[in-house]
C-alpha positions as CSV (number, residue, x, y, z in Angstrom):
1,M,-22.7,5.9,8.5
2,T,-22.2,7.2,12.0
3,A,-25.8,6.4,12.8
4,W,-25.5,2.9,11.4
5,L,-22.1,2.2,13.1
6,G,-21.4,2.4,16.8
7,S,-18.7,4.7,18.1
8,E,-16.2,1.9,18.5
9,E,-17.0,0.6,15.0
10,W,-16.7,4.0,13.4
11,Q,-13.5,4.6,15.2
12,A,-12.0,1.4,13.7
13,V,-13.2,2.5,10.2
14,A,-11.8,6.0,10.6
15,L,-8.5,4.7,11.8
16,S,-8.3,2.2,8.9
17,L,-9.0,5.0,6.4
18,R,-6.2,7.1,8.0
19,V,-3.8,4.2,8.1
20,A,-4.5,3.2,4.5
21,A,-4.2,6.8,3.2
22,V,-0.9,7.4,5.0
23,A,0.5,4.0,3.8
24,T,-0.5,4.7,0.2
25,L,0.8,8.3,0.1
26,V,4.1,7.5,1.8
27,S,4.7,4.4,-0.4
28,L,3.9,6.2,-3.7
29,P,7.3,7.9,-4.5
30,F,9.1,4.8,-3.5
31,G,6.7,2.7,-5.6
32,V,7.2,4.8,-8.7
33,A,11.0,4.7,-8.3
34,M,11.1,1.0,-7.7
35,A,8.8,0.3,-10.7
36,I,10.9,2.3,-13.1
37,L,14.1,0.7,-11.7
38,L,12.7,-2.8,-12.2
39,A,11.2,-2.0,-15.6
40,R,14.1,-0.2,-17.1
41,G,17.1,-1.1,-15.0
42,R,19.8,-3.5,-16.2
43,F,22.1,-4.4,-13.3
44,W,23.3,-7.4,-11.4
45,G,20.9,-8.5,-8.7
46,R,17.8,-7.1,-10.4
47,G,16.1,-10.5,-10.1
48,L,17.0,-10.6,-6.4
49,L,15.6,-7.1,-5.8
50,N,12.4,-8.0,-7.7
51,G,12.0,-11.1,-5.4
52,L,12.6,-9.0,-2.3
53,V,10.0,-6.4,-3.4
54,H,7.4,-9.2,-3.9
55,L,8.4,-11.2,-0.8
56,P,5.5,-9.8,1.4
57,L,3.0,-11.4,-1.1
58,V,4.3,-14.9,-0.5
59,L,5.4,-14.7,3.2
60,P,2.8,-15.3,5.8
61,P,1.7,-11.9,7.0
62,V,2.5,-12.8,10.6
63,V,6.1,-13.4,9.6
64,T,6.3,-10.0,8.0
65,G,4.8,-8.5,11.2
66,Y,7.3,-10.3,13.4
67,L,10.2,-9.2,11.2
68,L,9.0,-5.6,11.6
69,L,8.7,-6.1,15.3
70,V,12.3,-7.4,15.8
71,T,13.7,-4.7,13.5
72,L,11.7,-1.6,14.5
73,G,10.5,-2.5,18.0
74,R,11.5,-0.2,20.8
75,T,14.1,-2.6,22.1
76,A,15.6,-3.2,18.7
77,P,18.7,-1.2,17.8
78,L,17.1,0.4,14.7
79,G,13.8,1.1,16.5
80,R,15.6,2.6,19.5
81,A,17.8,4.8,17.2
82,L,14.7,6.1,15.3
83,E,13.0,7.0,18.6
84,D,16.1,8.7,20.1
85,W,17.1,10.6,17.0
86,F,13.8,11.4,15.3
87,G,11.1,10.6,17.9
88,L,9.6,8.0,15.6
89,V,7.9,5.1,17.4
90,F,6.2,2.3,15.3
91,A,5.6,-0.7,17.6
92,F,2.1,-0.6,19.1
93,R,1.3,2.8,17.5
94,W,-0.9,3.7,14.6
95,T,2.2,4.7,12.7
96,G,3.3,1.1,12.9
97,A,0.0,0.0,11.5
98,A,0.5,2.3,8.6
99,L,4.1,0.9,8.1
100,A,2.8,-2.7,8.2
101,A,0.1,-1.9,5.7
102,A,2.5,-0.1,3.4
103,V,4.9,-3.1,3.4
104,M,2.1,-5.5,2.6
105,A,0.6,-3.3,-0.1
106,F,3.9,-2.2,-1.7
107,P,4.3,-5.1,-4.1
108,L,0.8,-4.5,-5.6
109,M,1.6,-0.9,-6.1
110,V,5.0,-1.6,-7.8
111,R,3.5,-4.3,-10.0
112,S,0.8,-2.1,-11.3
113,I,3.1,0.9,-12.0
114,R,5.7,-1.4,-13.5
115,L,3.3,-2.8,-16.1
116,S,2.4,0.8,-17.0
117,V,6.0,1.8,-17.4
118,E,6.7,-1.2,-19.6
119,A,3.8,-0.2,-21.9
120,V,5.4,3.2,-22.6
121,D,6.9,3.6,-26.0
122,P,10.6,4.5,-25.5
123,G,10.5,6.2,-28.9
124,L,8.3,9.0,-27.5
125,E,10.8,9.7,-24.7
126,A,13.7,9.6,-27.2
127,A,11.8,12.1,-29.5
128,A,11.4,14.5,-26.6
129,G,15.1,14.2,-25.8
130,T,16.1,15.0,-29.3
131,L,14.0,18.2,-29.1
132,G,16.2,19.4,-26.2
133,A,14.3,18.2,-23.2
134,N,16.4,17.0,-20.3
135,R,15.6,13.8,-18.4
136,L,13.6,15.4,-15.7
137,R,11.5,17.3,-18.3
138,V,11.0,14.1,-20.4
139,F,9.8,12.3,-17.3
140,T,7.4,15.0,-16.1
141,T,5.9,15.9,-19.5
142,V,6.0,12.5,-21.3
143,T,6.6,9.5,-19.1
144,L,4.5,10.6,-16.1
145,P,1.3,11.4,-18.0
146,L,1.6,8.0,-19.8
147,I,2.0,6.0,-16.6
148,A,-0.5,8.0,-14.6
149,P,-3.3,5.4,-15.1
150,G,-1.0,2.7,-13.8
151,I,0.0,4.9,-10.8
152,L,-3.7,5.5,-10.0
153,A,-4.5,1.8,-10.3
154,G,-1.6,0.9,-8.1
155,C,-2.7,3.4,-5.5
156,V,-6.2,2.1,-5.5
157,L,-5.0,-1.5,-5.1
158,A,-2.5,-0.5,-2.4
159,F,-5.2,1.4,-0.5
160,A,-7.6,-1.5,-0.6
161,K,-4.8,-3.9,0.5
162,A,-3.9,-1.6,3.4
163,M,-7.5,-1.4,4.5
164,G,-7.7,-5.1,4.7
165,E,-4.3,-5.9,6.3
166,F,-4.6,-8.0,9.4
167,G,-1.7,-10.5,10.1
168,A,1.3,-8.1,10.0
169,T,-0.7,-5.4,11.8
170,I,-1.8,-7.4,14.8
171,T,1.7,-9.0,15.1
172,F,3.5,-5.7,14.9
173,V,1.2,-3.2,16.7
174,S,-1.3,-5.5,18.5
175,N,-5.0,-4.6,18.7
176,I,-5.4,-1.5,20.8
177,P,-8.8,0.2,20.5
178,G,-8.4,3.8,19.4
179,E,-4.7,3.4,18.7
180,T,-4.1,0.4,16.5
181,Q,-7.5,-1.3,16.1
182,T,-8.1,-1.2,12.4
183,L,-11.2,-2.5,10.6
184,P,-9.9,-6.1,10.2
185,T,-8.6,-6.4,13.8
186,A,-11.9,-4.9,15.1
187,I,-13.8,-7.6,13.3
188,Y,-11.6,-10.2,14.9
189,A,-12.1,-8.6,18.3
190,F,-15.9,-8.4,18.0
191,L,-16.0,-12.1,17.0
192,Q,-14.3,-13.0,20.3
193,V,-16.9,-11.6,22.6
194,P,-20.6,-12.7,23.1
195,G,-23.0,-10.5,21.2
196,G,-20.4,-9.0,19.0
197,E,-21.6,-10.6,15.8
198,G,-23.7,-7.7,14.8
199,S,-20.9,-5.2,15.0
200,A,-18.6,-7.6,13.1
201,L,-21.2,-8.1,10.4
202,R,-21.6,-4.3,9.9
203,L,-17.8,-3.9,9.6
204,V,-17.6,-6.8,7.2
205,A,-20.2,-5.0,5.0
206,V,-18.1,-1.8,5.1
207,S,-15.0,-3.8,4.2
208,V,-16.6,-5.6,1.3
209,A,-18.0,-2.4,-0.1
210,I,-14.6,-0.7,0.0
211,S,-12.8,-3.7,-1.5
212,V,-15.4,-4.2,-4.3
213,G,-15.3,-0.5,-5.1
214,A,-11.5,-0.6,-5.2
215,V,-11.3,-3.6,-7.5
216,L,-13.9,-2.1,-9.9
217,L,-12.1,1.2,-10.0
218,S,-8.7,-0.5,-10.6
219,E,-10.2,-2.7,-13.3
220,A,-11.7,0.3,-15.1
221,I,-8.3,2.1,-15.0
222,S,-6.6,-1.0,-16.3
223,V,-9.0,-1.3,-19.2
224,R,-8.5,2.3,-20.1
225,L,-4.8,1.8,-20.1
226,A,-5.0,-1.3,-22.3
227,R,-7.2,0.5,-24.8
228,R,-4.8,3.4,-25.0
229,V,-1.8,1.1,-25.5
230,A,-3.7,-0.9,-28.2
231,G,-4.6,2.3,-30.1
232,R,-1.1,3.7,-29.9
Protein backbone atom coordinates (compact mmCIF):
# COMPACT_ATOMS: atom_id res chain seq x y z
CA MET A 1 0.00 0.00 0.00
CA THR A 2 2.88 2.34 0.74
CA ALA A 3 4.05 2.00 -2.90
CA TRP A 4 0.59 2.70 -4.26
CA LEU A 5 -0.09 5.62 -1.93
CA GLY A 6 2.06 8.71 -1.62
CA SER A 7 3.57 9.72 1.71
CA GLU A 8 0.88 12.30 2.43
CA GLU A 9 -1.87 9.89 1.44
CA TRP A 10 -0.44 7.10 3.58
CA GLN A 11 -0.09 9.53 6.48
CA ALA A 12 -3.81 10.32 6.28
CA VAL A 13 -4.74 6.62 6.15
CA ALA A 14 -2.47 5.79 9.11
CA LEU A 15 -3.88 8.66 11.16
CA SER A 16 -7.44 7.58 10.34
CA LEU A 17 -6.71 4.04 11.49
CA ARG A 18 -5.20 5.40 14.71
CA VAL A 19 -8.11 7.76 15.34
CA ALA A 20 -10.73 5.09 14.58
CA ALA A 21 -9.02 2.50 16.79
CA VAL A 22 -8.69 4.87 19.75
CA ALA A 23 -12.26 6.12 19.32
CA THR A 24 -13.62 2.57 19.26
CA LEU A 25 -11.58 1.23 22.18
CA VAL A 26 -12.25 4.21 24.44
CA SER A 27 -15.98 4.15 23.63
CA LEU A 28 -16.38 0.41 24.20
CA PRO A 29 -16.83 0.25 28.01
CA PHE A 30 -19.18 3.24 27.92
CA GLY A 31 -21.07 1.70 25.02
CA VAL A 32 -21.58 -1.60 26.84
CA ALA A 33 -22.72 0.15 30.02
CA MET A 34 -25.10 2.45 28.14
CA ALA A 35 -26.55 -0.42 26.09
CA ILE A 36 -27.28 -2.45 29.23
CA LEU A 37 -28.76 0.60 30.96
CA LEU A 38 -31.09 1.36 28.04
CA ALA A 39 -32.02 -2.29 27.50
CA ARG A 40 -32.68 -3.22 31.12
CA GLY A 41 -33.07 0.04 33.02
CA ARG A 42 -36.48 1.24 34.15
CA PHE A 43 -36.19 4.82 35.35
CA TRP A 44 -37.61 8.26 34.74
CA GLY A 45 -35.91 9.99 31.82
CA ARG A 46 -34.91 6.78 30.05
CA GLY A 47 -36.48 7.99 26.81
CA LEU A 48 -34.66 11.32 27.09
CA LEU A 49 -31.34 9.55 27.68
CA ASN A 50 -31.99 7.32 24.68
CA GLY A 51 -32.67 10.41 22.57
CA LEU A 52 -29.47 12.11 23.74
CA VAL A 53 -27.39 9.03 22.95
CA HIS A 54 -28.76 8.92 19.40
CA LEU A 55 -28.70 12.70 18.87
CA PRO A 56 -25.44 12.65 16.84
CA LEU A 57 -27.20 10.49 14.24
CA VAL A 58 -29.77 13.19 13.47
CA LEU A 59 -27.81 16.38 14.16
CA PRO A 60 -25.73 17.79 11.30
CA PRO A 61 -22.15 16.66 11.99
CA VAL A 62 -20.98 20.27 11.75
CA VAL A 63 -23.28 21.13 14.66
CA THR A 64 -21.80 18.31 16.74
CA GLY A 65 -18.31 19.53 15.94
CA TYR A 66 -19.21 23.09 16.87
CA LEU A 67 -20.69 21.95 20.19
CA LEU A 68 -17.47 20.07 20.92
CA LEU A 69 -15.46 23.17 20.04
CA VAL A 70 -17.40 25.53 22.31
CA THR A 71 -17.36 22.94 25.12
CA LEU A 72 -13.82 21.56 24.90
CA GLY A 73 -11.95 24.30 23.05
CA ARG A 74 -8.88 25.73 24.77
CA THR A 75 -10.76 28.92 25.65
CA ALA A 76 -13.84 27.08 26.97
CA PRO A 77 -14.00 26.61 30.78
CA LEU A 78 -14.11 22.81 30.56
CA GLY A 79 -11.44 22.63 27.89
CA ARG A 80 -9.17 24.96 29.85
CA ALA A 81 -9.71 22.93 33.04
CA LEU A 82 -8.84 19.66 31.30
CA GLU A 83 -5.65 21.19 29.95
CA ASP A 84 -4.62 22.73 33.29
CA TRP A 85 -5.43 19.71 35.47
CA PHE A 86 -4.71 16.74 33.21
CA GLY A 87 -2.77 18.15 30.25
CA LEU A 88 -5.52 17.04 27.86
CA VAL A 89 -5.97 19.16 24.74
CA PHE A 90 -8.58 18.20 22.16
CA ALA A 91 -9.14 21.18 19.87
CA PHE A 92 -6.94 21.05 16.75
CA ARG A 93 -5.21 17.87 17.93
CA TRP A 94 -5.52 14.25 16.81
CA THR A 95 -7.03 13.47 20.19
CA GLY A 96 -9.89 15.81 19.28
CA ALA A 97 -10.34 13.93 16.01
CA ALA A 98 -10.63 10.71 18.00
CA LEU A 99 -13.15 12.33 20.35
CA ALA A 100 -15.26 13.66 17.48
CA ALA A 101 -15.20 10.25 15.80
CA ALA A 102 -16.15 8.54 19.06
CA VAL A 103 -19.12 10.86 19.59
CA MET A 104 -20.41 10.28 16.07
CA ALA A 105 -19.90 6.50 16.21
CA PHE A 106 -21.22 5.97 19.74
CA PRO A 107 -24.93 5.63 18.79
CA LEU A 108 -24.16 2.85 16.30
CA MET A 109 -22.15 0.96 18.88
CA VAL A 110 -24.83 1.32 21.57
CA ARG A 111 -27.64 0.27 19.24
CA SER A 112 -25.86 -2.90 18.13
CA ILE A 113 -24.94 -3.93 21.67
CA ARG A 114 -28.40 -3.06 22.98
CA LEU A 115 -30.08 -5.36 20.46
CA SER A 116 -27.76 -8.13 21.58
CA VAL A 117 -28.54 -7.51 25.26
CA GLU A 118 -32.28 -7.57 24.58
CA ALA A 119 -31.87 -10.95 22.86
CA VAL A 120 -30.40 -12.57 26.00
CA ASP A 121 -32.81 -14.85 27.86
CA PRO A 122 -33.07 -13.47 31.43
CA GLY A 123 -33.83 -16.99 32.60
CA LEU A 124 -30.24 -18.03 31.91
CA GLU A 125 -28.93 -15.25 34.12
CA ALA A 126 -31.49 -16.06 36.81
CA ALA A 127 -30.46 -19.72 36.75
CA ALA A 128 -26.83 -18.77 37.26
CA GLY A 129 -27.88 -16.58 40.18
CA THR A 130 -29.76 -19.41 41.84
CA LEU A 131 -26.59 -21.50 41.67
CA GLY A 132 -24.80 -18.97 43.85
CA ALA A 133 -23.10 -16.75 41.28
CA ASN A 134 -22.99 -13.05 42.18
CA ARG A 135 -23.94 -10.34 39.67
CA LEU A 136 -20.39 -9.81 38.45
CA ARG A 137 -19.86 -13.53 37.88
CA VAL A 138 -23.21 -13.83 36.10
CA PHE A 139 -22.25 -10.96 33.82
CA THR A 140 -18.77 -12.27 32.99
CA THR A 141 -19.71 -15.93 32.56
CA VAL A 142 -23.24 -15.74 31.11
CA THR A 143 -24.21 -12.30 29.84
CA LEU A 144 -20.92 -11.21 28.31
CA PRO A 145 -20.37 -14.33 26.18
CA LEU A 146 -23.96 -14.10 24.91
CA ILE A 147 -23.67 -10.45 23.90
CA ALA A 148 -20.12 -10.79 22.52
CA PRO A 149 -21.28 -10.98 18.86
CA GLY A 150 -23.26 -7.75 19.35
CA ILE A 151 -20.26 -6.08 20.96
CA LEU A 152 -18.04 -7.15 18.07
CA ALA A 153 -20.58 -5.96 15.50
CA GLY A 154 -20.92 -2.65 17.32
CA CYS A 155 -17.15 -2.19 17.36
CA VAL A 156 -16.91 -2.91 13.64
CA LEU A 157 -19.64 -0.40 12.81
CA ALA A 158 -18.17 2.20 15.15
CA PHE A 159 -14.72 1.74 13.63
CA ALA A 160 -16.07 2.16 10.11
CA LYS A 161 -18.06 5.24 11.11
CA ALA A 162 -15.01 6.73 12.83
CA MET A 163 -12.91 6.12 9.72
CA GLY A 164 -15.41 8.04 7.60
CA GLU A 165 -16.18 10.92 9.97
CA PHE A 166 -15.78 14.32 8.30
CA GLY A 167 -18.11 17.13 9.41
CA ALA A 168 -17.56 17.04 13.17
CA THR A 169 -13.84 16.42 12.73
CA ILE A 170 -13.09 19.31 10.39
CA THR A 171 -15.17 21.68 12.53
CA PHE A 172 -13.59 20.68 15.83
CA VAL A 173 -9.94 20.04 14.86
CA SER A 174 -9.64 21.57 11.37
CA ASN A 175 -7.61 19.84 8.62
CA ILE A 176 -3.95 19.95 9.63
CA PRO A 177 -1.68 17.58 7.63
CA GLY A 178 0.09 15.13 9.91
CA GLU A 179 -1.93 16.16 12.96
CA THR A 180 -5.67 16.09 12.24
CA GLN A 181 -5.91 15.32 8.52
CA THR A 182 -7.78 12.04 8.41
CA LEU A 183 -8.80 10.11 5.31
CA PRO A 184 -12.04 12.02 4.58
CA THR A 185 -10.50 15.46 5.20
CA ALA A 186 -7.51 14.51 3.04
CA ILE A 187 -9.87 13.60 0.18
CA TYR A 188 -11.55 16.98 0.59
CA ALA A 189 -8.18 18.77 0.61
CA PHE A 190 -6.91 16.97 -2.51
CA LEU A 191 -10.09 17.88 -4.39
CA GLN A 192 -9.43 21.57 -3.70
CA VAL A 193 -6.06 21.66 -5.49
CA PRO A 194 -5.31 21.21 -9.22
CA GLY A 195 -4.02 17.73 -10.00
CA GLY A 196 -5.18 16.28 -6.72
CA GLU A 197 -7.87 14.08 -8.25
CA GLY A 198 -5.58 11.06 -8.49
CA SER A 199 -4.68 11.17 -4.82
CA ALA A 200 -8.32 11.69 -3.89
CA LEU A 201 -9.37 8.73 -6.03
CA ARG A 202 -6.85 6.41 -4.38
CA LEU A 203 -8.03 7.46 -0.93
CA VAL A 204 -11.65 6.97 -2.00
CA ALA A 205 -10.77 3.42 -3.06
CA VAL A 206 -9.19 2.75 0.35
CA SER A 207 -12.22 4.23 2.11
CA VAL A 208 -14.69 2.15 0.08
CA ALA A 209 -12.71 -1.05 0.69
CA ILE A 210 -12.63 -0.47 4.46
CA SER A 211 -16.32 0.46 4.60
CA VAL A 212 -17.50 -2.50 2.52
CA GLY A 213 -15.37 -4.87 4.57
CA ALA A 214 -16.80 -3.46 7.80
CA VAL A 215 -20.39 -3.76 6.60
CA LEU A 216 -19.90 -7.35 5.43
CA LEU A 217 -18.24 -8.33 8.69
CA SER A 218 -20.95 -6.68 10.75
CA GLU A 219 -23.66 -8.39 8.69
CA ALA A 220 -22.00 -11.78 9.12
CA ILE A 221 -21.87 -11.28 12.88
CA SER A 222 -25.52 -10.17 12.97
CA VAL A 223 -26.62 -13.25 10.99
CA ARG A 224 -24.71 -15.49 13.38
CA LEU A 225 -26.38 -13.80 16.35
CA ALA A 226 -29.83 -14.15 14.78
CA ARG A 227 -29.29 -17.86 14.13
CA ARG A 228 -28.17 -18.43 17.68
CA VAL A 229 -31.20 -16.62 19.06
CA ALA A 230 -33.55 -18.52 16.74
CA GLY A 231 -32.08 -21.86 17.82
CA ARG A 232 -32.26 -21.04 21.49
